[in-house]
C-alpha positions in Angstrom: 0.1 0.1 0.2 1.3 3.5 -1.1 0.7 6.8 0.1 2.3 10.5 -0.3 2.2 10.6 3.8 1.7 8.3 6.4 0.5 9.7 10.0 1.2 6.9 12.4 -1.0 7.8 15.7 -4.7 8.6 15.6 -4.6 10.8 18.7 -5.7 14.3 18.6 -2.5 15.5 16.9 -2.2 12.9 14.3 -6.1 13.2 13.4 -5.9 16.9 13.2 -2.8 17.0 11.2 -4.7 14.2 8.7 -7.9 16.7 8.7 -5.6 20.0 8.0 -4.2 18.2 4.8 -7.7 17.5 3.7 -7.8 19.5 0.0 -3.8 19.4 -0.1 -3.6 17.3 -3.1 -1.6 14.5 -1.1 -2.8 10.8 -0.7 -2.9 10.7 3.2 -3.0 7.6 5.3 -3.6 7.7 8.8 -2.6 4.7 10.6 -3.4 3.6 14.6 -2.7 0.3 16.6 -6.4 0.6 18.0 -10.0 1.2 16.9 -10.8 4.1 14.8 -14.6 3.6 15.5 -16.6 6.3 17.3 -18.9 5.6 20.0 -22.2 7.6 20.5 -22.1 10.3 22.6 -23.8 9.9 26.1 -24.2 13.0 28.0 -24.9 11.2 31.6 -21.6 9.5 30.9 -18.8 10.2 33.8 -16.3 12.8 32.6 -12.9 11.4 31.0 -10.1 12.2 34.0 -7.6 13.3 30.8 -8.4 16.6 29.6 -7.0 19.3 27.8 -7.2 23.3 28.3 -7.2 24.5 25.0 -6.3 28.0 24.3 -8.2 30.5 21.8 -5.6 29.6 18.9 -6.4 25.9 19.4 -10.2 26.5 19.1 -9.7 28.5 16.0 -7.5 25.3 14.6 -10.3 23.1 15.4 -13.0 25.4 14.0 -11.3 25.4 10.6 -11.3 21.8 10.8 -15.1 21.4 11.5 -14.8 20.0 14.7 -15.3 22.8 17.0 -19.3 22.5 16.9 -19.1 19.1 17.1 -16.9 19.5 20.5 -19.4 22.2 21.8 -22.2 19.6 21.2 -20.8 17.2 23.3 -19.1 18.8 26.7 -16.7 21.8 26.6 -16.5 24.2 29.5 -15.0 27.7 29.2 -12.9 29.4 31.6 -12.7 33.2 31.8 -10.7 33.8 35.2 -7.8 32.0 36.5 -6.7 32.1 40.2 -3.2 31.1 41.3 -2.0 31.1 45.0 1.1 30.2 47.0 0.1 27.7 49.8 2.5 29.1 51.9 0.5 32.5 51.7 3.6 34.3 50.2 1.9 35.5 47.0 -1.1 35.2 44.7 -2.2 36.0 40.9 -5.1 36.7 39.0 -6.1 36.4 35.3 -9.5 37.6 33.8 -10.4 37.7 29.8 -11.8 40.9 30.4 -8.4 42.4 31.1 -7.3 41.3 27.3 -10.6 42.4 26.0 -11.3 38.5 25.5 -14.5 36.6 26.0 -12.6 33.4 27.2 -9.2 32.5 28.4 -9.9 29.0 27.1 -11.9 25.9 27.1 -11.5 22.8 29.2 -12.5 19.8 27.3 -12.2 15.7 27.8 -9.5 14.7 25.4 -12.2 11.8 24.4 -14.5 14.2 23.3 -11.8 16.4 21.1 -10.7 12.7 19.8 -14.4 11.7 18.9 -15.1 14.9 16.7 -11.9 14.9 15.0 -12.2 11.0 14.1 -16.1 11.8 13.1 -14.8 14.5 10.5 -12.0 12.0 9.4 -14.5 9.3 8.6 -16.2 11.8 6.1 -12.9 12.7 4.8 -11.2 11.3 1.7 -8.0 10.6 4.2 -7.2 6.7 4.4 -7.8 5.2 7.5 -6.1 2.1 8.8 -7.4 0.8 12.1 -5.6 -2.0 14.3 -2.5 -1.5 12.6 0.4 -2.1 15.0 4.0 -1.1 13.4 6.6 -3.7 13.8 9.5 -2.3 11.9 10.6 0.7 9.5 13.4 1.2 7.1 14.5 2.9 4.0 13.8 1.3 0.6 15.0 3.8 -1.9 13.2 7.3 -1.6 10.7 5.9 0.5 10.0 4.3 3.9 8.8 0.8 3.9 6.6 0.1 7.2 5.9 -3.5 8.1 2.7 -3.8 10.6 2.2 -6.8 13.2 0.0 -8.3 10.6 2.4 -8.7 7.9 1.2 -5.7 5.7 3.4 -3.4 4.2 2.9 0.5 3.6 5.2 2.5 1.5 5.6 6.4 1.5 8.2 9.0 0.8 7.6 11.1 4.0 6.2 9.5 7.6 5.0 11.7 10.3 5.1 10.0 14.2 2.1 11.1 16.0 2.4 8.2 18.2 2.9 9.5 21.5 5.3 9.5 24.3 6.6 6.3 23.5 6.6 6.8 19.8 7.4 3.1 17.8 8.3 5.2 14.9 10.7 7.5 17.0 12.5 4.0 18.1 12.5 2.5 15.1 13.5 5.5 13.0 16.4 5.7 15.6 15.5 9.3 16.9 17.8 10.0 19.9 15.8 11.8 22.9 16.9 13.6 26.0 14.9 12.6 29.1 14.3 12.8 32.7 12.4 12.3 35.5 10.6 14.6 37.2 10.1 12.7 40.2 6.3 13.7 40.2 3.4 11.7 39.8 0.0 13.5 38.7 -3.1 12.2 40.0 -6.2 13.1 37.7 -9.7 12.5 38.5 -13.0 14.4 38.3 -14.6 15.6 41.3 -18.2 16.8 42.4 -17.8 20.0 44.6 -20.1 22.0 46.9 -20.0 25.5 44.8 -19.9 26.6 41.6 -16.6 26.9 39.8 -17.6 30.4 38.4 -16.0 29.7 35.2 -12.6 29.7 36.7 -9.5 27.7 37.0 -7.7 27.3 39.9 -4.2 26.3 41.1 -2.7 26.1 44.5 1.1 25.6 44.8 2.4 23.5 47.6 5.4 22.5 49.0 4.9 18.9 47.2 3.6 20.4 43.8 0.8 22.3 42.0 -3.1 21.5 42.6 -5.3 22.4 39.8 -9.2 22.3 39.7 -10.4 23.0 36.1 -14.1 23.8 35.5 -16.3 21.0 33.9 -19.7 21.6 32.6 -22.4 21.7 35.5 -25.1 18.9 35.8 -27.9 20.1 36.7 -27.2 21.7 40.2 -23.9 19.8 40.3 -20.8 21.7 40.2 -17.9 19.7 38.7 -14.3 20.1 38.0 -11.2 18.1 36.7 -8.5 17.9 38.9 -4.4 17.5 38.5 -2.8 17.0 41.7 1.2 17.1 41.1 2.9 15.3 44.1 5.8 13.4 45.3 5.9 9.2 44.2 5.4 8.7 48.0 2.4 10.9 48.4 0.9 9.8 45.1 1.1 6.3 46.2 -0.6 7.1 49.7 -3.4 8.9 48.2 -4.1 6.7 45.5 -4.4 4.1 48.4 -7.3 6.0 50.2 -10.6 4.9 49.7 -13.0 8.1 48.1 -14.1 9.5 51.7 -10.2 9.7 52.8 -9.4 11.0 49.3 -11.7 13.8 49.2 -11.1 14.9 52.6 -7.3 15.2 51.8 -8.1 17.1 48.6 -10.6 19.6 50.4 -7.6 20.2 53.1 -5.1 20.7 50.2 -7.2 23.0 48.1 -8.3 25.0 51.1 -11.9 24.3 50.6 -12.1 27.0 47.8 -15.2 25.5 46.3 -16.7 24.2 49.5 -16.7 20.5 50.3 -15.5 18.0 47.9 -18.9 15.9 47.6 -17.8 12.9 45.3 -14.7 11.9 43.5 -14.4 9.5 40.3 -11.8 7.0 39.7 -8.4 8.2 40.0 -5.4 7.9 37.4 -1.8 8.2 38.4 0.4 9.5 35.8 4.4 9.5 36.2 5.7 12.8 35.0 8.7 12.8 32.7 10.5 15.2 30.4 10.9 13.8 27.1 12.5 15.5 24.0 13.7 14.2 20.5 16.9 15.8 19.7 16.1 16.5 16.2 12.1 16.7 15.4 12.6 16.7 11.7 14.6 14.6 9.5 14.8 14.0 5.7 11.3 12.0 5.2 10.7 12.0 8.8 8.7 14.5 11.1 7.9 13.9 14.9 4.5 15.9 16.2 2.7 16.0 19.4 
């Protein structure tokens, strides 16, 4: 199978790039190791623990890709203010959209919502889609790259774009060196229901162990929800993950100084080790790393 361009990885970045190339005259093939199906959106479904803070520039890109309206139709929450303070009481700072003559500072959107909106657009596009296609080998063959999948199928293209994440198979198989180090911090992410409304504000408290962010999610009726990102030491993260829900809610409320009242509910938690990783070169002849 031959294409002008193969994009490996159909996450948010790879999918957005594929859509941006629609109408370019290039034959584009988007390859992913998982399913590319889009499940029907259920408004009552729990919030996904992984979210992104989308800037106005990102929103404009998604608008040009005709995906933004689908995102808003699912779930997206604007934030108009930011409140940041030091847990030691030595400083604070605030930002507002009004101060820069803007309607919003950005939007908090679940990654899955962005992904599904992009995939729906891709299914209606001329982009070639190849699901459940795990990359096993990659080498030069003349002027092309020859990619071999786990099922034995082979793809050829003069240009390959790696959008397959932090542990990129393309980067590894192409021999791209990286600089990386461990931050010695873990991030606990989840969605929580708060006693009081978030007031379209993103909140962040800096503690001795790391920052704690409360990011606004859409209300459900009279229920007020936020996505939290709690960065802390591996030892403290292990203790927090071992707590039952009541214990975790109590610890979270104390760490956040009850700025939004009591924490009434916490969804399932994920714990993500934080590690810095950069390729030494992002572009080489016939190859680019994105995302």
